[in-house]
DRENDO-1510 file (C-alpha; in Angstrom, 1 decimal, always signed):
<recs>
REC; n; res; u; v; w
REC; 1; MET; +28.1; -25.4; +2.4 .
REC; 2; ASP; +29.3; -22.2; +0.6 .
REC; 3; ARG; +25.1; -20.9; +0.6 .
REC; 4; SER; +25.7; -18.0; -2.2 .
REC; 5; LYS; +27.6; -20.1; -4.7 .
REC; 6; TYR; +24.9; -22.9; -4.4 .
REC; 7; ILE; +21.0; -22.4; -4.0 .
REC; 8; PHE; +18.9; -25.5; -3.2 .
REC; 9; GLU; +21.6; -26.8; -5.8 .
REC; 10; ASN; +21.5; -24.5; -8.4 .
REC; 11; GLU; +24.9; -22.7; -8.8 .
REC; 12; ILE; +25.1; -18.9; -9.3 .
REC; 13; SER; +26.9; -17.8; -11.9 .
REC; 14; ARG; +30.8; -16.4; -11.5 .
REC; 15; LYS; +29.7; -13.0; -12.2 .
REC; 16; ALA; +27.1; -12.8; -9.8 .
REC; 17; TYR; +29.5; -14.7; -6.9 .
REC; 18; LYS; +32.0; -11.9; -7.4 .
REC; 19; LYS; +29.7; -9.3; -7.1 .
REC; 20; ALA; +28.7; -11.2; -3.4 .
REC; 21; VAL; +32.0; -11.1; -2.4 .
REC; 22; LYS; +32.4; -7.3; -3.2 .
REC; 23; THR; +29.2; -6.5; -1.4 .
REC; 24; LYS; +30.3; -8.5; +1.6 .
REC; 25; ALA; +33.8; -6.8; +1.5 .
REC; 26; LYS; +32.4; -3.6; +1.2 .
REC; 27; PHE; +30.2; -3.8; +4.5 .
REC; 28; ILE; +33.9; -5.3; +6.2 .
REC; 29; GLY; +35.2; -2.0; +4.9 .
REC; 30; LYS; +32.7; +0.2; +6.3 .
REC; 31; TYR; +31.6; -1.6; +9.3 .
REC; 32; GLY; +34.2; -4.1; +10.2 .
REC; 33; ASP; +34.1; -7.4; +10.6 .
REC; 34; ASP; +33.1; -8.5; +14.8 .
REC; 35; SER; +33.3; -12.6; +13.6 .
REC; 36; ASN; +35.0; -12.8; +16.7 .
REC; 37; THR; +33.2; -10.5; +19.2 .
REC; 38; VAL; +31.9; -12.2; +22.0 .
REC; 39; TYR; +28.2; -10.3; +22.6 .
REC; 40; HIS; +26.3; -11.4; +26.2 .
REC; 41; LEU; +22.9; -11.2; +26.2 .
REC; 42; SER; +20.1; -10.8; +28.6 .
REC; 43; ALA; +16.6; -11.1; +29.0 .
REC; 44; VAL; +14.3; -8.1; +29.7 .
REC; 45; THR; +10.7; -7.6; +30.1 .
REC; 46; ALA; +9.4; -6.3; +25.9 .
REC; 47; PRO; +7.6; -3.1; +26.5 .
REC; 48; ALA; +3.8; -3.3; +25.2 .
REC; 49; ILE; +3.0; -7.1; +24.7 .
REC; 50; GLY; +5.7; -8.3; +27.6 .
REC; 51; LYS; +3.1; -8.9; +30.1 .
REC; 52; PRO; -0.1; -9.9; +28.3 .
REC; 53; LEU; +2.1; -12.3; +25.6 .
REC; 54; GLY; +5.2; -13.2; +28.0 .
REC; 55; VAL; +7.5; -11.8; +25.4 .
REC; 56; LYS; +11.1; -11.2; +26.7 .
REC; 57; LYS; +13.0; -8.8; +24.4 .
REC; 58; ILE; +17.0; -10.6; +24.6 .
REC; 59; VAL; +19.3; -7.4; +24.7 .
REC; 60; ILE; +23.6; -7.4; +24.7 .
REC; 61; SER; +24.4; -6.5; +27.9 .
REC; 62; PRO; +28.6; -6.8; +30.3 .
REC; 63; GLN; +27.0; -10.1; +31.7 .
REC; 64; SER; +25.3; -13.3; +30.5 .
REC; 65; GLY; +21.7; -13.4; +32.2 .
REC; 66; CYS; +19.2; -15.5; +29.7 .
REC; 67; ASN; +18.1; -18.3; +30.9 .
REC; 68; PHE; +16.8; -20.3; +27.9 .
REC; 69; ASN; +15.1; -24.2; +29.0 .
REC; 70; GLU; +12.8; -26.4; +27.0 .
REC; 71; LYS; +9.9; -24.0; +26.8 .
REC; 72; SER; +12.2; -21.3; +25.4 .
REC; 73; LEU; +11.7; -20.3; +21.7 .
REC; 74; ILE; +13.3; -17.3; +19.9 .
REC; 75; ILE; +12.3; -15.1; +17.1 .
REC; 76; GLY; +14.6; -13.8; +14.8 .
REC; 77; ASN; +13.3; -10.3; +13.4 .
REC; 78; ILE; +14.1; -7.3; +12.5 .
REC; 79; ARG; +12.5; -3.3; +12.0 .
REC; 80; MET; +11.7; -2.6; +8.2 .
REC; 81; GLY; +8.7; -1.0; +9.0 .
REC; 82; PHE; +6.2; -2.6; +10.5 .
REC; 83; GLY; +5.1; -6.1; +9.0 .
REC; 84; HIS; +8.1; -8.2; +10.3 .
REC; 85; TYR; +7.4; -6.8; +14.0 .
REC; 86; ARG; +3.5; -7.5; +12.9 .
REC; 87; ILE; +4.3; -11.3; +12.4 .
REC; 88; SER; +6.7; -11.9; +14.9 .
REC; 89; MET; +3.7; -10.6; +17.7 .
REC; 90; ALA; +1.4; -13.2; +15.8 .
REC; 91; ILE; +4.6; -15.5; +16.3 .
REC; 92; ALA; +4.8; -14.8; +19.8 .
REC; 93; SER; +1.4; -14.8; +20.9 .
REC; 94; ALA; +0.8; -17.9; +19.6 .
REC; 95; ALA; +3.8; -19.2; +21.6 .
REC; 96; HIS; +2.7; -18.1; +24.5 .
REC; 97; ALA; -1.2; -19.6; +23.9 .
REC; 98; MET; +0.7; -22.7; +23.3 .
REC; 99; GLY; +2.6; -22.8; +26.5 .
REC; 100; TYR; +6.1; -21.1; +25.3 .
REC; 101; GLU; +8.0; -18.2; +26.5 .
REC; 102; PRO; +9.0; -16.3; +23.1 .
REC; 103; TYR; +12.3; -14.2; +23.2 .
REC; 104; TRP; +12.2; -11.2; +21.2 .
REC; 105; PHE; +15.9; -11.1; +19.1 .
REC; 106; ASP; +15.8; -8.3; +17.3 .
REC; 107; LEU; +19.1; -8.1; +15.1 .
REC; 108; HIS; +18.4; -4.5; +13.7 .
REC; 109; SER; +18.4; -3.6; +17.4 .
REC; 110; PHE; +22.2; -4.5; +18.0 .
REC; 111; ARG; +23.4; -1.2; +16.6 .
REC; 112; GLN; +27.3; -1.6; +18.3 .
REC; 113; SER; +27.7; -4.7; +16.0 .
REC; 114; THR; +28.1; -5.3; +12.8 .
REC; 115; CYS; +25.1; -6.8; +11.9 .
REC; 116; GLY; +23.0; -3.5; +13.3 .
REC; 117; LYS; +24.7; -1.3; +11.2 .
REC; 118; ILE; +24.1; -2.9; +8.0 .
REC; 119; ILE; +20.5; -3.5; +8.3 .
REC; 120; ALA; +20.1; -0.2; +10.1 .
REC; 121; GLU; +21.6; +1.2; +6.4 .
REC; 122; GLN; +19.2; -0.9; +4.2 .
REC; 123; ASN; +16.1; +0.1; +6.4 .
REC; 124; GLU; +16.6; +3.5; +5.8 .
REC; 125; LEU; +17.4; +2.7; +2.0 .
REC; 126; TYR; +13.9; +1.0; +2.1 .
REC; 127; SER; +12.0; +3.8; +3.8 .
REC; 128; LEU; +13.2; +6.2; +1.7 .
REC; 129; GLY; +12.6; +4.2; -1.2 .
REC; 130; SER; +8.9; +4.2; -0.1 .
REC; 131; ARG; +8.4; +7.1; +0.4 .
REC; 132; LEU; +10.2; +8.2; -2.7 .
REC; 133; SER; +7.8; +5.9; -4.4 .
REC; 134; GLN; +4.5; +7.9; -3.7 .
REC; 135; LYS; +5.8; +11.1; -4.5 .
REC; 136; PHE; +7.4; +10.7; -7.8 .
REC; 137; ASN; +5.4; +8.2; -10.3 .
REC; 138; LEU; +8.1; +8.2; -12.8 .
REC; 139; PHE; +10.6; +6.7; -9.9 .
REC; 140; ASN; +7.8; +3.8; -9.0 .
REC; 141; LYS; +7.3; +3.0; -12.4 .
REC; 142; LEU; +10.8; +2.3; -13.3 .
REC; 143; ILE; +12.5; +2.0; -9.9 .
REC; 144; TRP; +10.5; +0.4; -7.2 .
REC; 145; GLU; +8.0; -1.2; -8.8 .
REC; 146; PRO; +10.7; -3.8; -11.1 .
REC; 147; LEU; +12.8; -3.6; -8.1 .
REC; 148; ASN; +10.4; -5.2; -5.6 .
REC; 149; SER; +8.9; -7.4; -8.2 .
REC; 150; GLU; +11.4; -8.6; -10.1 .
REC; 151; GLY; +14.8; -7.2; -8.7 .
REC; 152; PHE; +14.0; -9.1; -5.5 .
REC; 153; ARG; +13.0; -11.9; -7.2 .
REC; 154; LYS; +16.3; -13.0; -8.6 .
REC; 155; LEU; +18.1; -15.7; -7.3 .
REC; 156; THR; +21.4; -13.8; -8.0 .
REC; 157; TYR; +19.9; -11.6; -5.3 .
REC; 158; ASN; +19.9; -14.5; -3.1 .
REC; 159; SER; +23.1; -14.9; -3.2 .
REC; 160; THR; +24.9; -11.5; -2.3 .
REC; 161; ASP; +22.4; -11.5; +1.1 .
REC; 162; GLN; +23.5; -14.9; +2.0 .
REC; 163; MET; +27.0; -13.6; +1.7 .
REC; 164; THR; +26.6; -10.5; +3.7 .
REC; 165; ALA; +24.0; -12.9; +6.5 .
REC; 166; GLU; +28.1; -14.3; +6.9 .
REC; 167; LEU; +28.5; -10.6; +9.2 .
REC; 168; MET; +25.4; -11.0; +11.2 .
REC; 169; THR; +26.3; -14.6; +13.0 .
REC; 170; SER; +28.3; -12.8; +16.2 .
REC; 171; VAL; +25.3; -12.2; +18.7 .
REC; 172; PHE; +24.4; -15.5; +18.1 .
REC; 173; ARG; +27.3; -17.0; +20.1 .
REC; 174; GLU; +25.5; -17.8; +23.2 .
REC; 175; ILE; +22.0; -19.0; +21.7 .
REC; 176; PRO; +22.0; -22.4; +22.0 .
REC; 177; LYS; +22.1; -24.6; +18.9 .
REC; 178; ASP; +19.4; -26.4; +18.6 .
REC; 179; ILE; +16.7; -23.6; +20.7 .
REC; 180; PRO; +13.6; -23.7; +19.0 .
REC; 181; TYR; +14.0; -20.3; +16.0 .
REC; 182; VAL; +11.6; -18.5; +14.1 .
REC; 183; ALA; +12.7; -15.7; +11.7 .
REC; 184; THR; +10.3; -13.3; +10.1 .
REC; 185; HIS; +12.7; -11.8; +8.2 .
REC; 186; VAL; +15.0; -13.8; +6.0 .
REC; 187; TRP; +18.2; -11.8; +7.4 .
REC; 188; PRO; +17.5; -13.3; +10.7 .
REC; 189; SER; +17.1; -16.9; +9.6 .
REC; 190; GLN; +20.1; -16.8; +6.9 .
REC; 191; ALA; +22.4; -15.3; +9.9 .
REC; 192; ALA; +21.0; -18.4; +12.5 .
REC; 193; VAL; +21.7; -20.9; +9.5 .
REC; 194; HIS; +25.5; -19.3; +9.4 .
REC; 195; ALA; +25.5; -19.9; +13.1 .
REC; 196; GLY; +24.7; -23.4; +13.0 .
REC; 197; LEU; +21.2; -23.3; +14.6 .
REC; 198; THR; +19.5; -26.4; +13.6 .
REC; 199; HIS; +15.9; -25.5; +14.5 .
REC; 200; VAL; +15.1; -22.7; +12.4 .
REC; 201; VAL; +11.7; -21.8; +10.7 .
REC; 202; ASN; +12.0; -19.1; +7.9 .
REC; 203; ALA; +8.2; -17.3; +7.8 .
REC; 204; ILE; +8.1; -16.0; +5.2 .
REC; 205; PRO; +5.9; -12.8; +4.6 .
REC; 206; ASP; +3.8; -11.3; +1.6 .
REC; 207; ASN; +2.2; -13.6; -1.4 .
REC; 208; TRP; +4.6; -13.4; -4.5 .
REC; 209; PRO; +7.7; -15.4; -4.5 .
REC; 210; MET; +11.1; -14.2; -4.1 .
REC; 211; ALA; +14.5; -15.2; -4.0 .
REC; 212; LEU; +15.2; -12.1; -1.6 .
REC; 213; HIS; +13.1; -14.8; +1.2 .
REC; 214; LEU; +15.4; -18.0; +0.4 .
REC; 215; SER; +17.2; -19.6; +3.6 .
REC; 216; GLU; +18.2; -22.4; +2.7 .
REC; 217; GLY; +18.6; -24.9; +5.8 .
REC; 218; ALA; +15.9; -23.3; +7.1 .
REC; 219; ILE; +11.8; -24.9; +7.1 .
REC; 220; HIS; +10.3; -22.3; +4.9 .
REC; 221; THR; +6.8; -21.4; +6.0 .
REC; 222; VAL; +4.6; -19.4; +3.5 .
REC; 223; GLN; +0.3; -18.2; +3.9 .
REC; 224; THR; -1.0; -19.2; +1.2 .
REC; 225; PRO; -1.2; -22.3; -1.8 .
REC; 226; SER; -0.3; -20.4; -4.4 .
REC; 227; SER; +3.2; -19.2; -2.9 .
REC; 228; TYR; +3.8; -22.3; -1.7 .
REC; 229; LEU; +4.0; -23.4; -5.5 .
REC; 230; GLY; +5.9; -20.0; -6.4 .
REC; 231; TYR; +8.4; -20.7; -3.8 .
REC; 232; ARG; +8.9; -24.5; -4.5 .
REC; 233; ALA; +9.2; -24.2; -7.7 .
REC; 234; LEU; +11.6; -21.3; -7.7 .
REC; 235; ARG; +9.4; -19.6; -10.0 .
REC; 236; GLY; +10.8; -17.0; -12.5 .
REC; 237; MET; +13.9; -16.6; -10.2 .
REC; 238; ASP; +15.9; -16.7; -12.8 .
REC; 239; LYS; +14.5; -16.2; -16.8 .
REC; 240; LYS; +17.2; -17.5; -18.3 .
REC; 241; ARG; +17.5; -21.4; -17.4 .
REC; 242; GLN; +15.1; -23.8; -15.7 .
REC; 243; LEU; +16.1; -24.0; -12.2 .
REC; 244; ARG; +15.8; -27.6; -9.5 .
REC; 245; PRO; +12.5; -26.7; -7.1 .
REC; 246; MET; +13.0; -26.7; -3.6 .
REC; 247; PRO; +12.9; -30.1; -1.7 .
REC; 248; LYS; +9.5; -30.9; +0.0 .
REC; 249; GLU; +11.1; -31.1; +3.4 .
REC; 250; ALA; +12.5; -27.2; +2.9 .
REC; 251; ILE; +8.9; -25.5; +2.4 .
REC; 252; VAL; +5.8; -25.9; +4.3 .
REC; 253; TYR; +2.1; -24.2; +3.6 .
REC; 254; THR; +0.8; -23.0; +7.5 .
REC; 255; GLY; -1.9; -20.7; +6.6 .
REC; 256; HIS; -2.1; -16.7; +7.8 .
REC; 257; TYR; +0.1; -15.8; +10.6 .
REC; 258; ILE; -2.2; -14.4; +13.0 .
REC; 259; ASP; -2.0; -13.7; +16.8 .
REC; 260; HIS; -4.1; -15.9; +18.9 .
REC; 261; GLU; -6.2; -13.0; +20.8 .
REC; 262; LEU; -7.3; -12.1; +16.7 .
REC; 263; VAL; -8.1; -15.9; +15.8 .
REC; 264; SER; -9.6; -17.2; +18.8 .
REC; 265; ASN; -12.1; -14.5; +18.9 .
REC; 266; ILE; -12.9; -14.2; +15.4 .
REC; 267; THR; -16.6; -15.6; +15.8 .
REC; 268; LYS; -17.5; -12.7; +18.5 .
REC; 269; ASP; -15.9; -9.9; +16.8 .
REC; 270; CYS; -17.4; -10.7; +13.8 .
REC; 271; ALA; -20.6; -11.0; +15.9 .
REC; 272; LYS; -20.6; -8.0; +17.1 .
REC; 273; ARG; -20.0; -6.5; +13.6 .
REC; 274; VAL; -22.9; -7.5; +12.2 .
REC; 275; GLU; -24.9; -6.8; +14.9 .
REC; 276; ARG; -23.8; -3.1; +14.9 .
REC; 277; VAL; -24.8; -3.0; +11.1 .
REC; 278; LYS; -27.8; -4.9; +11.7 .
REC; 279; ASN; -28.7; -2.1; +14.2 .
REC; 280; GLY; -28.1; +1.0; +12.1 .
REC; 281; LYS; -25.0; +1.9; +14.6 .
REC; 282; ALA; -22.2; +4.1; +13.1 .
REC; 283; LYS; -19.6; +1.9; +10.9 .
REC; 284; ARG; -16.1; +2.2; +12.4 .
REC; 285; TRP; -13.0; +2.5; +10.2 .
REC; 286; LEU; -9.6; +1.6; +11.1 .
REC; 287; MET; -7.0; +3.7; +9.1 .
REC; 288; SER; -3.3; +2.0; +9.7 .
REC; 289; VAL; -0.6; +4.4; +8.8 .
REC; 290; GLY; +2.3; +1.9; +8.3 .
REC; 291; GLY; +5.9; +1.9; +7.5 .
REC; 292; ALA; +7.2; +5.6; +6.7 .
REC; 293; GLY; +4.0; +7.1; +6.6 .
REC; 294; ALA; +4.4; +6.7; +2.4 .
REC; 295; GLN; +1.0; +7.3; +1.5 .
REC; 296; LYS; +0.1; +10.3; +3.3 .
REC; 297; GLU; -2.1; +11.6; +0.2 .
REC; 298; ILE; -4.0; +8.6; +0.1 .
REC; 299; PHE; -5.1; +9.1; +3.9 .
REC; 300; ILE; -5.7; +12.9; +3.3 .
REC; 301; ALA; -8.3; +11.8; +0.7 .
REC; 302; VAL; -9.8; +9.0; +3.1 .
REC; 303; ILE; -10.4; +11.2; +5.4 .
REC; 304; ARG; -12.0; +14.0; +4.0 .
REC; 305; LYS; -14.3; +11.6; +2.3 .
REC; 306; LEU; -15.0; +10.2; +5.6 .
REC; 307; MET; -15.4; +13.9; +6.9 .
REC; 308; PRO; -19.4; +14.3; +6.5 .
REC; 309; ALA; -20.8; +10.5; +7.8 .
REC; 310; ILE; -18.7; +11.5; +10.4 .
REC; 311; ARG; -20.1; +14.7; +11.4 .
REC; 312; SER; -24.1; +13.2; +10.8 .
REC; 313; GLY; -22.4; +10.7; +13.8 .
REC; 314; LYS; -22.9; +7.7; +10.7 .
REC; 315; ALA; -18.8; +7.2; +10.9 .
REC; 316; VAL; -16.4; +6.9; +13.3 .
REC; 317; LEU; -12.8; +6.8; +12.7 .
REC; 318; PHE; -9.6; +5.5; +14.3 .
REC; 319; ILE; -6.5; +6.5; +13.0 .
REC; 320; ASN; -3.1; +4.8; +14.0 .
REC; 321; VAL; +0.3; +6.7; +12.7 .
REC; 322; GLY; +2.4; +3.6; +15.0 .
REC; 323; ASP; +5.5; +6.0; +15.7 .
REC; 324; HIS; +5.4; +8.1; +12.8 .
REC; 325; ASP; +4.0; +11.8; +15.1 .
REC; 326; ARG; +5.4; +13.7; +12.2 .
REC; 327; VAL; +3.1; +11.9; +9.6 .
REC; 328; TRP; +0.2; +13.1; +12.6 .
REC; 329; HIS; +1.0; +16.6; +12.9 .
REC; 330; GLU; +1.4; +16.6; +8.8 .
REC; 331; LEU; -2.1; +15.1; +8.6 .
REC; 332; ILE; -3.4; +17.8; +11.4 .
REC; 333; THR; -1.9; +20.6; +9.3 .
REC; 334; LYS; -3.4; +19.1; +6.2 .
REC; 335; LEU; -6.8; +19.0; +7.4 .
REC; 336; PRO; -7.8; +21.0; +10.4 .
REC; 337; GLU; -11.5; +20.4; +10.0 .
REC; 338; MET; -10.9; +17.2; +12.1 .
REC; 339; LYS; -10.0; +18.7; +15.1 .
REC; 340; PRO; -13.9; +19.7; +16.2 .
REC; 341; PHE; -14.1; +15.5; +16.8 .
REC; 342; LEU; -10.7; +14.8; +17.5 .
REC; 343; HIS; -9.4; +12.7; +20.5 .
REC; 344; GLU; -5.1; +11.7; +21.0 .
REC; 345; HIS; -4.1; +8.8; +22.7 .
REC; 346; PHE; -0.7; +9.6; +22.5 .
REC; 347; ASP; +2.3; +7.6; +24.1 .
REC; 348; ASP; -0.1; +6.2; +26.6 .
REC; 349; PHE; -0.5; +2.5; +25.8 .
REC; 350; LYS; -2.8; +1.6; +29.2 .
REC; 351; SER; -5.1; +4.6; +27.9 .
REC; 352; THR; -5.2; +2.8; +24.2 .
REC; 353; SER; -5.4; -0.6; +26.1 .
REC; 354; GLU; -8.7; +0.8; +27.9 .
REC; 355; PHE; -10.1; +2.3; +25.5 .
REC; 356; CYS; -10.3; -0.4; +22.9 .
REC; 357; GLU; -12.1; -2.6; +26.1 .
REC; 358; LYS; -14.5; +0.1; +26.4 .
REC; 359; ALA; -15.1; +0.7; +22.9 .
REC; 360; TYR; -15.7; -3.0; +22.0 .
REC; 361; GLU; -18.8; -3.6; +24.6 .
REC; 362; GLY; -19.8; +0.3; +24.3 .
REC; 363; GLU; -20.9; +3.1; +22.5 .
REC; 364; VAL; -18.1; +5.6; +20.4 .
REC; 365; SER; -18.1; +8.6; +18.1 .
REC; 366; GLY; -16.0; +11.2; +16.1 .
REC; 367; ILE; -12.0; +10.8; +15.4 .
REC; 368; HIS; -9.1; +8.8; +17.6 .
REC; 369; ALA; -5.8; +9.0; +16.6 .
REC; 370; PHE; -3.2; +7.1; +18.2 .
REC; 371; CYS; +0.7; +7.3; +18.4 .
REC; 372; HIS; +3.2; +5.9; +20.4 .
REC; 373; SER; +7.0; +6.3; +20.5 .
REC; 374; ASP; +7.6; +2.9; +21.4 .
REC; 375; ILE; +7.5; +0.7; +18.3 .
REC; 376; PHE; +6.3; -2.4; +20.4 .
REC; 377; ALA; +3.1; -0.1; +21.2 .
REC; 378; ALA; +2.9; +1.4; +18.3 .
REC; 379; VAL; +2.3; -1.8; +16.2 .
REC; 380; TYR; +0.3; -3.4; +19.0 .
REC; 381; SER; -2.3; -0.8; +18.8 .
REC; 382; THR; -3.3; -1.7; +15.5 .
REC; 383; ASN; -4.1; -5.5; +16.9 .
REC; 384; LEU; -6.4; -3.9; +19.6 .
REC; 385; LEU; -8.2; -1.5; +17.3 .
REC; 386; MET; -8.8; -3.8; +14.7 .
REC; 387; ARG; -11.3; -5.9; +17.4 .
REC; 388; CYS; -13.6; -3.3; +18.1 .
REC; 389; SER; -13.6; -1.8; +14.4 .
REC; 390; ASP; -15.8; -3.3; +11.3 .
REC; 391; VAL; -13.4; -1.9; +8.1 .
REC; 392; LEU; -9.4; -1.9; +8.3 .
REC; 393; ILE; -8.2; +0.8; +5.4 .
REC; 394; THR; -4.4; -0.2; +4.7 .
REC; 395; LYS; -2.2; -0.9; +2.0 .
REC; 396; PRO; -2.2; -4.9; +1.0 .
REC; 397; SER; +0.9; -5.8; +3.3 .
REC; 398; GLU; +1.0; -8.3; +6.3 .
REC; 399; LEU; -1.9; -6.4; +6.7 .
REC; 400; SER; -3.7; -8.2; +4.1 .
REC; 401; PHE; -3.9; -11.3; +6.3 .
REC; 402; TYR; -5.6; -10.4; +8.9 .
REC; 403; PRO; -9.7; -11.6; +10.0 .
REC; 404; ILE; -10.8; -8.5; +10.2 .
REC; 405; PRO; -13.3; -6.3; +6.7 .
REC; 406; LYS; -10.8; -4.7; +4.7 .
REC; 407; LEU; -10.5; -1.8; +2.0 .
REC; 408; MET; -7.1; -1.8; +0.2 .
REC; 409; ILE; -5.7; +0.7; -1.2 .
REC; 410; LYS; -2.8; +1.3; -3.2 .
REC; 411; ARG; +0.2; -0.4; -2.5 .
REC; 412; VAL; +3.5; +0.0; -2.1 .
REC; 413; GLY; +5.8; -2.0; -4.3 .
REC; 414; GLY; +4.6; -4.5; -6.4 .
REC; 415; HIS; +5.1; -7.5; -4.2 .
REC; 416; GLU; +1.8; -6.1; -2.5 .
REC; 417; ALA; +0.0; -6.2; -5.1 .
REC; 418; TRP; -0.4; -9.9; -4.4 .
REC; 419; GLY; -1.8; -9.9; -1.0 .
REC; 420; ALA; -5.0; -7.8; -1.9 .
REC; 421; ILE; -5.0; -10.9; -4.9 .
REC; 422; ARG; -5.6; -13.2; -1.7 .
REC; 423; SER; -7.2; -10.8; +0.5 .
REC; 424; ALA; -10.0; -10.4; -2.4 .
REC; 425; GLU; -10.1; -14.0; -2.8 .
REC; 426; ILE; -11.0; -15.3; -0.1 .
REC; 427; GLY; -13.8; -12.6; +0.4 .
REC; 428; ASP; -12.4; -11.3; +3.8 .
REC; 429; GLY; -11.1; -7.8; +1.8 .
REC; 430; THR; -11.9; -6.0; -1.4 .
REC; 431; TYR; -9.7; -5.8; -4.5 .
REC; 432; GLU; -6.7; -3.0; -5.1 .
REC; 433; CYS; -8.0; +0.0; -5.3 .
REC; 434; THR; -5.6; +1.9; -7.2 .
REC; 435; THR; -6.6; +5.6; -7.5 .
REC; 436; PRO; -8.7; +8.1; -5.4 .
REC; 437; ALA; -12.5; +7.6; -7.4 .
REC; 438; GLU; -11.8; +3.8; -7.2 .
REC; 439; THR; -11.1; +4.3; -2.9 .
REC; 440; ALA; -13.6; +6.9; -2.8 .
REC; 441; ALA; -17.0; +4.6; -4.4 .
REC; 442; MET; -15.7; +1.6; -2.2 .
REC; 443; ILE; -16.1; +3.8; +0.6 .
REC; 444; ASP; -19.4; +5.4; -0.4 .
REC; 445; MET; -20.6; +1.3; -1.4 .
REC; 446; ILE; -19.3; -0.1; +2.4 .
REC; 447; GLN; -20.6; +3.6; +4.3 .
REC; 448; HIS; -23.8; +3.4; +2.5 .
REC; 449; GLY; -24.4; -0.7; +2.6 .
REC; 450; GLY; -23.7; -2.9; +5.2 .
REC; 451; ASP; -24.1; -6.3; +3.1 .
REC; 452; ILE; -20.6; -5.8; +2.6 .
REC; 453; ILE; -19.7; -6.1; +6.0 .
REC; 454; GLU; -21.8; -8.7; +6.8 .
REC; 455; LYS; -20.4; -10.5; +3.5 .
REC; 456; MET; -16.8; -10.3; +4.4 .
REC; 457; CYS; -17.4; -11.3; +7.9 .
REC; 458; ARG; -19.1; -14.7; +7.1 .
REC; 459; HIS; -15.9; -15.4; +4.2 .
REC; 460; ILE; -14.1; -14.8; +7.7 .
REC; 461; ILE; -16.4; -17.3; +9.6 .
REC; 462; THR; -15.6; -19.6; +7.0 .
REC; 463; ALA; -11.7; -19.2; +6.2 .
REC; 464; LYS; -11.6; -19.7; +10.4 .
REC; 465; GLU; -13.1; -23.0; +10.2 .
REC; 466; ALA; -11.3; -23.9; +7.4 .
REC; 467; GLY; -7.9; -23.3; +9.3 .
REC; 468; VAL; -6.6; -20.4; +6.9 .
REC; 469; TYR; -5.7; -18.0; +10.3 .
REC; 470; ASN; -3.6; -20.7; +11.8 .
REC; 471; GLY; -0.1; -19.8; +10.8 .
REC; 472; ALA; +1.4; -18.6; +13.1 .
REC; 473; TYR; +0.9; -21.9; +15.4 .
REC; 474; ARG; +2.1; -23.9; +12.8 .
REC; 475; ALA; +5.1; -22.3; +12.3 .
REC; 476; VAL; +5.5; -22.3; +16.4 .
REC; 477; GLU; +4.5; -26.1; +15.3 .
REC; 478; LEU; +7.6; -26.7; +13.2 .
REC; 479; ALA; +10.3; -25.0; +15.3 .
REC; 480; VAL; +9.5; -27.2; +18.1 .
REC; 481; GLY; +8.7; -30.4; +16.5 .
REC; 482; LYS; +5.5; -31.2; +18.4 .
REC; 483; LYS; +1.6; -30.7; +17.5 .
REC; 484; CYS; -0.6; -29.2; +19.6 .
REC; 485; ASP; -4.4; -29.2; +20.6 .
REC; 486; ILE; -4.9; -25.5; +20.1 .
REC; 487; VAL; -4.5; -25.8; +16.3 .
REC; 488; LYS; -8.2; -26.8; +15.1 .
</recs>
């Protein structure tokens, strides 16, 4: 089947198909075609999450060394910002809790392969676009917002991606065709289908249906009912004709993709937050700087707003800049007033883990900054910090689906808007605060009134009881073809 010519029985125009063919040819001319190359795979313990979550990272090696069995599950992903790694960790955590052995299969990491080179180029372009969108309003309005909300939405965009994904199959040669496989980005999903894998789950991020995320031949999972309906209808993916819908067998609403450690401790973590509010303890704010640090100016404004409460001991600020040490140096240069209250936790994941354990049960004050050069530690540190925090400050990307009270700052890309809408409607987060003034007002309301945190925690408990946060377990179930008692 030519998946670039027909997408769910919807024929692609000759013009769009020719563009897809030219795009593939362009990449071949630039990076070569390694379809006949044999890449041997072996597995090593993944950094940071290897021991707690049992994750093994698949790497290219001189000899074959992966010993897959009936408990093995592969998580196909790429690094593009932090969101797709974050979903992958949620899937790995759920799989581990359900008794499976998660294998981390990052196509971006195979830099010697054609697929690794193509993905690296696309990632650089996306990171650049994200940064430019926050610096130049006109670029954001005329290019970035329309591209992320409507450009990626077109069915013809999927046609081009499907054609390009044909160049990503060489690294799958030693992967068993029937192994359970969950992809947390569409390219690893499309590549797996092209490579002949038969148990592929395509875990779709965000909450805005876009043809970009389609991977015909896989089971598509979505995190919200509205996203389910939008994808099922292929809503808005061709403005000139009515499209045939996705078959019901191709898409499943699972709920939010959340790590087992967070889901299983929701009740306890929320009780801790409410207890701190009632006892008049300092409110703990967590600021996660994702991607390429695109929203630096917003973060500076937030820190300045919180500084008086930090000085008086009424607020505590955790800042995770991921693996972007440059962003941290820029923040500290702009905000030297942080230094008297600052504690840095850099490149020591064990120390970060121990700090979070102590903060969970005990007292904490001041400003604590976290930065890890290892991407696994950089992403997973936010998970650890969430459990000992009261409010997460984040743009409405993948973190908008997490079970912690959230203050939503301005989005990066139009597709993220619906993440904030989902959170606001569930009640576990605010609406998107699009201006500095609106963000400052929301900080004031939460900082000076504990009722907001209490209400959000009640909504989180209600959502937990409804199974809203069980998406990672259900994605694993779909991949392995079995039900598990851990999913309530």
